[in-house]
C-alpha positions as CSV (number, residue, x, y, z in Angstrom):
1,M,-0.6,-8.1,-85.4
2,A,-4.1,-8.3,-84.0
3,R,-4.3,-7.6,-80.3
4,A,-5.1,-10.6,-78.1
5,D,-8.6,-11.0,-76.6
6,P,-8.8,-8.8,-73.4
7,Y,-10.2,-11.7,-71.4
8,E,-7.1,-13.7,-72.2
9,Q,-4.9,-10.7,-71.4
10,L,-6.4,-10.5,-67.9
11,G,-6.7,-14.2,-67.4
12,V,-10.4,-14.2,-66.6
13,T,-13.5,-15.8,-68.1
14,K,-16.2,-13.9,-69.9
15,G,-18.5,-14.6,-66.9
16,A,-16.1,-12.8,-64.5
17,S,-17.5,-10.0,-62.3
18,Q,-16.2,-6.5,-62.5
19,R,-14.6,-7.0,-59.1
20,D,-12.8,-10.1,-60.4
21,I,-11.6,-8.2,-63.4
22,Q,-10.3,-5.4,-61.2
23,K,-8.5,-7.8,-58.9
24,A,-6.9,-9.6,-61.9
25,Y,-5.7,-6.3,-63.4
26,R,-4.2,-5.1,-60.1
27,K,-2.4,-8.4,-59.6
28,L,-0.8,-8.4,-63.0
29,A,-0.2,-4.6,-63.0
30,K,1.9,-4.8,-59.9
31,K,4.0,-7.6,-61.5
32,L,4.5,-5.9,-64.9
33,H,4.6,-2.2,-63.9
34,P,7.6,-0.5,-65.7
35,D,8.8,0.9,-62.4
36,L,9.4,-2.6,-61.2
37,N,11.0,-3.8,-64.5
38,P,13.3,-1.0,-65.6
39,G,14.7,-1.5,-69.1
40,D,12.5,-4.6,-69.7
41,K,10.9,-3.9,-73.1
42,D,8.9,-7.1,-73.0
43,A,7.4,-6.3,-69.6
44,Q,6.6,-2.8,-70.8
45,R,4.8,-4.2,-73.9
46,K,2.9,-6.6,-71.8
47,F,1.9,-3.9,-69.4
48,Q,0.6,-1.7,-72.2
49,D,-1.4,-4.6,-73.6
50,L,-2.7,-5.3,-70.0
51,T,-3.9,-1.7,-69.5
52,S,-5.5,-1.7,-73.0
53,A,-7.4,-4.8,-72.0
54,Y,-8.5,-3.3,-68.7
55,D,-9.5,-0.1,-70.4
56,I,-12.2,-2.2,-72.2
57,L,-13.2,-4.7,-69.6
58,G,-12.9,-2.4,-66.6
59,N,-15.6,-0.2,-68.1
60,E,-19.0,-1.9,-68.1
61,E,-20.2,0.0,-71.2
62,K,-17.1,-0.8,-73.2
63,R,-17.2,-4.4,-72.0
64,G,-20.8,-4.8,-73.2
65,R,-19.9,-3.3,-76.6
66,F,-16.9,-5.7,-76.9
67,D,-19.0,-8.7,-76.0
68,R,-21.6,-7.7,-78.6
69,G,-18.9,-7.4,-81.2
70,E,-19.4,-3.6,-81.7
71,I,-15.7,-2.8,-80.9
72,D,-12.6,-4.8,-81.3
73,A,-9.8,-5.7,-78.8
74,T,-8.2,-2.3,-79.3
75,G,-11.5,-0.5,-78.5
76,A,-11.9,0.6,-82.1
77,E,-15.3,0.6,-83.8
78,K,-15.8,-2.5,-86.0
79,Q,-16.7,-1.6,-89.5
80,N,-19.4,-3.6,-91.3
81,R,-17.9,-5.6,-94.1
82,R,-18.8,-4.1,-97.5
83,Y,-18.5,-5.9,-100.8
84,Y,-18.7,-4.9,-104.4
85,R,-22.3,-6.1,-104.5
86,D,-23.3,-3.6,-101.8
87,F,-22.1,-0.7,-103.8
88,A,-23.5,-2.1,-107.1
89,D,-26.9,-2.7,-105.6
90,A,-27.2,0.8,-104.1
91,G,-29.8,2.9,-105.8
92,T,-31.0,0.2,-108.3
93,T,-33.5,-2.6,-108.4
94,A,-31.6,-4.5,-111.2
95,N,-29.1,-7.3,-110.7
96,G,-26.1,-5.7,-109.1
97,Y,-23.6,-7.1,-111.6
98,T,-25.4,-5.8,-114.7
99,S,-26.2,-2.3,-116.0
100,A,-27.4,-0.6,-119.1
101,S,-23.7,0.3,-119.9
102,G,-22.4,-3.3,-119.7
103,F,-19.0,-3.4,-118.0
104,D,-18.7,0.4,-117.6
105,D,-19.6,0.1,-113.9
106,F,-16.1,-1.4,-113.2
107,D,-14.6,2.1,-113.5
108,D,-16.9,3.3,-110.8
109,A,-16.2,0.3,-108.7
110,D,-12.5,0.9,-108.9
111,D,-13.0,4.4,-107.5
112,I,-15.3,3.1,-104.7
113,L,-12.8,0.3,-103.8
114,S,-9.9,2.7,-103.9
115,A,-11.7,5.1,-101.5
116,F,-12.7,2.2,-99.3
117,F,-9.2,1.0,-98.9
118,S,-7.8,4.5,-98.6
119,R,-10.1,5.1,-95.6
120,A,-9.1,1.8,-94.1
121,G,-5.5,2.6,-94.5
122,R,-5.8,5.9,-92.8
123,R,-7.7,4.3,-89.9
124,G,-4.9,1.7,-89.6
125,F,-2.3,4.4,-89.0
126,Q,-4.3,5.9,-86.2
127,M,-3.1,4.5,-82.8
128,P,-4.7,5.6,-79.6
129,G,-2.3,7.0,-77.0
130,V,-1.0,4.7,-74.3
131,D,-2.5,5.1,-70.8
132,R,-0.1,6.4,-68.1
133,H,-0.1,4.7,-64.7
134,Y,0.6,6.3,-61.4
135,R,0.4,5.3,-57.8
136,L,-0.7,8.1,-55.4
137,E,-0.3,7.7,-51.7
138,I,-2.7,9.7,-49.6
139,D,-3.6,10.1,-45.9
140,F,-6.5,8.2,-44.4
141,L,-8.6,11.3,-43.7
142,D,-8.0,12.6,-47.3
143,A,-9.4,9.3,-48.6
144,V,-12.5,9.5,-46.3
145,N,-13.2,13.2,-46.7
146,G,-11.8,13.9,-50.2
147,A,-9.0,16.2,-51.3
148,T,-7.1,17.5,-54.2
149,K,-3.5,16.3,-54.7
150,R,-0.9,17.3,-57.3
151,I,1.3,14.9,-59.1
152,V,4.1,15.8,-61.6
153,M,3.9,14.3,-65.1
154,P,7.0,12.8,-66.8
155,D,7.4,16.1,-68.8
156,G,7.5,18.1,-65.6
157,S,4.0,19.5,-65.9
158,P,1.7,19.4,-62.8
159,L,-1.6,17.6,-62.7
160,D,-4.2,18.1,-60.0
161,V,-6.0,14.9,-59.0
162,V,-9.4,15.2,-57.3
163,I,-9.8,12.5,-54.6
164,P,-13.5,11.8,-54.3
165,P,-14.8,11.4,-50.7
166,G,-14.9,7.8,-49.7
167,S,-12.0,6.7,-51.9
168,D,-10.5,3.3,-50.9
169,E,-7.2,1.4,-51.1
170,G,-6.5,0.2,-54.6
171,Q,-9.2,2.3,-56.3
172,I,-8.2,3.6,-59.7
173,L,-9.1,7.1,-60.8
174,S,-9.2,7.7,-64.6
175,L,-8.3,11.1,-65.9
176,K,-9.5,11.1,-69.5
177,G,-7.0,12.3,-72.2
178,K,-4.1,12.8,-69.7
179,G,-2.1,9.9,-71.0
180,E,0.2,9.7,-74.0
181,A,-0.8,11.5,-77.2
182,G,-2.4,9.4,-79.9
183,A,-0.9,9.1,-83.4
184,Y,-2.4,10.8,-86.5
185,G,-5.2,12.4,-84.7
186,A,-6.2,9.5,-82.5
187,A,-7.4,10.1,-79.0
188,A,-4.9,10.5,-76.2
189,G,-4.6,7.8,-73.5
190,D,-5.8,8.3,-70.0
191,A,-3.9,8.8,-66.7
192,L,-4.8,6.0,-64.4
193,I,-4.2,6.8,-60.7
194,E,-4.1,3.9,-58.3
195,I,-4.9,5.1,-54.7
196,A,-2.8,3.9,-51.8
197,V,-4.1,4.9,-48.3
198,R,-1.7,5.3,-45.4
199,P,-2.9,3.7,-42.2
200,H,-4.3,6.0,-39.5
201,P,-2.9,6.0,-35.9
202,F,-6.3,5.1,-34.4
203,F,-9.1,5.0,-37.1
204,R,-9.7,1.7,-38.9
205,R,-12.0,1.4,-41.9
206,D,-14.6,-1.4,-42.1
207,G,-16.4,-1.0,-45.4
208,N,-18.1,2.4,-45.0
209,D,-17.9,2.3,-41.2
210,I,-15.1,3.6,-39.0
211,R,-13.9,1.7,-35.9
212,L,-12.0,3.2,-33.1
213,E,-10.7,2.0,-29.7
214,L,-11.5,4.8,-27.3
215,P,-9.5,4.9,-24.0
216,I,-11.4,6.0,-20.9
217,S,-10.3,6.4,-17.3
218,L,-11.5,4.2,-14.4
219,T,-13.5,7.2,-13.1
220,E,-15.3,7.7,-16.4
221,A,-16.0,4.0,-16.6
222,V,-17.5,3.8,-13.1
223,L,-19.3,7.1,-12.9
224,G,-20.0,7.8,-16.6
225,G,-20.0,11.2,-18.1
226,K,-19.5,13.2,-21.2
227,I,-16.2,13.1,-23.1
228,A,-14.8,14.2,-26.5
229,A,-14.3,11.5,-29.1
230,P,-12.5,11.9,-32.5
231,T,-14.3,11.4,-35.9
232,P,-13.0,11.9,-39.4
233,T,-14.7,15.3,-39.5
234,G,-13.7,16.5,-36.1
235,S,-14.3,15.7,-32.4
236,V,-17.8,15.2,-31.0
237,T,-19.2,14.8,-27.4
238,V,-20.3,11.3,-26.4
239,T,-21.9,10.1,-23.2
240,I,-20.2,7.2,-21.4
241,P,-22.9,5.2,-19.5
242,K,-22.2,4.5,-15.8
243,G,-20.5,1.2,-15.1
244,S,-19.1,0.9,-18.6
245,N,-16.6,-2.0,-19.2
246,T,-13.7,-2.5,-21.6
247,G,-15.2,-3.8,-24.9
248,K,-18.5,-1.9,-24.7
249,T,-19.3,-0.4,-28.1
250,L,-21.0,3.0,-28.8
251,R,-22.3,3.9,-32.2
252,L,-22.0,7.4,-33.8
253,K,-24.5,7.4,-36.6
254,G,-23.4,9.1,-39.9
255,K,-19.8,9.6,-38.7
256,G,-18.2,7.0,-41.0
257,V,-17.1,7.0,-44.7
258,P,-19.3,8.6,-47.4
259,G,-20.8,6.0,-49.7
260,P,-22.9,6.2,-52.9
261,G,-25.1,9.2,-52.9
262,G,-23.1,10.9,-50.1
263,R,-24.6,8.8,-47.4
264,R,-22.1,8.1,-44.6
265,G,-21.5,4.9,-42.7
266,D,-21.3,5.0,-38.9
267,E,-18.4,5.2,-36.4
268,Y,-18.2,2.6,-33.7
269,L,-16.3,3.4,-30.5
270,T,-15.0,0.4,-28.5
271,L,-14.3,1.5,-24.9
272,K,-11.0,0.5,-23.2
273,I,-10.4,1.3,-19.6
274,V,-6.8,2.6,-19.1
275,L,-5.3,3.1,-15.6
276,P,-2.9,5.9,-15.0
277,A,0.8,5.2,-15.6
278,G,2.9,4.4,-12.5
279,Q,1.7,3.5,-9.0
280,D,-1.1,5.4,-7.4
281,P,-1.1,4.8,-3.6
282,E,-4.6,6.2,-3.2
283,L,-6.0,3.9,-5.9
284,E,-4.1,0.9,-4.4
285,A,-5.6,1.7,-0.9
286,F,-9.1,1.9,-2.4
287,A,-8.6,-1.5,-4.2
288,S,-7.3,-3.1,-1.0
289,S,-10.3,-2.0,1.0
290,W,-13.0,-2.7,-1.7
291,V,-14.7,-5.8,-0.4
292,A,-17.0,-6.2,-3.5
293,G,-14.0,-5.9,-5.8
294,K,-12.2,-8.8,-4.1
295,S,-15.2,-11.1,-4.5
296,H,-15.9,-10.3,-8.1
297,N,-14.5,-12.9,-10.5
298,P,-14.6,-11.6,-14.2
299,R,-13.3,-15.0,-15.4
300,R,-16.2,-17.1,-14.0
301,E,-17.8,-17.7,-17.4
302,M,-14.5,-19.2,-18.5
303,G,-14.8,-21.8,-15.8
304,I,-11.8,-20.6,-13.8
């Protein structure tokens, strides 16, 4: 049975962007994944068809070749149709259906057609290996800075997965030839690793930038000073300007997530004034005697 059109398999149009194709694949993969449908052979078959479709459309080069008709829905090279006339015409300027020996050329044609169908038959038995799908959960900093993680294959063998710096939630890493073995010499499938990133206690990713709410003391806010601030690659010293308020943002250039070409985004520190826990009689006495503080209304712009 011929494999369905990969665009139909993924439920997208031929004009869909690569991002739309990835989203469609992820949505259907999460629904049909064998781990979520144990024992469901129909779901397993649909999942295999889905991954085969994404193997073509998720790769821009393969997608282009499919759109141009160079490969079919299985990813196999399309053979140009050849007819008896093609073989009979080869090497002669005469009519392809005549020769000096009358009908003797039919013996040669039988050999040619036999060889042609023999080759086609052998190709038909070759079946590329099925891709294996895995979900790998990693720490936030490993996604930002890169790491190497080990997973265990179904046969018990270990497989080291290199996490590129700047990896993101839902990103799929393809390990060529690490899937199921192909039949009759066909290529093995790939191992497709979907990345899941654990949330960080205080870092938050915003594209290739990192955002962080940085607590500061009342003294640091009023008087300013130099303090340590965390970044994905370690702590750095930052200067808090005098009179800083909660909500003020400081930028640390190049301390964000690596992007294309290794260029990092930035880190943005949003200051938050935090008073000491519990009651502080000295601080209370100061606030009670601070005349300017009593007259200051930070809600004036709200009309109250």
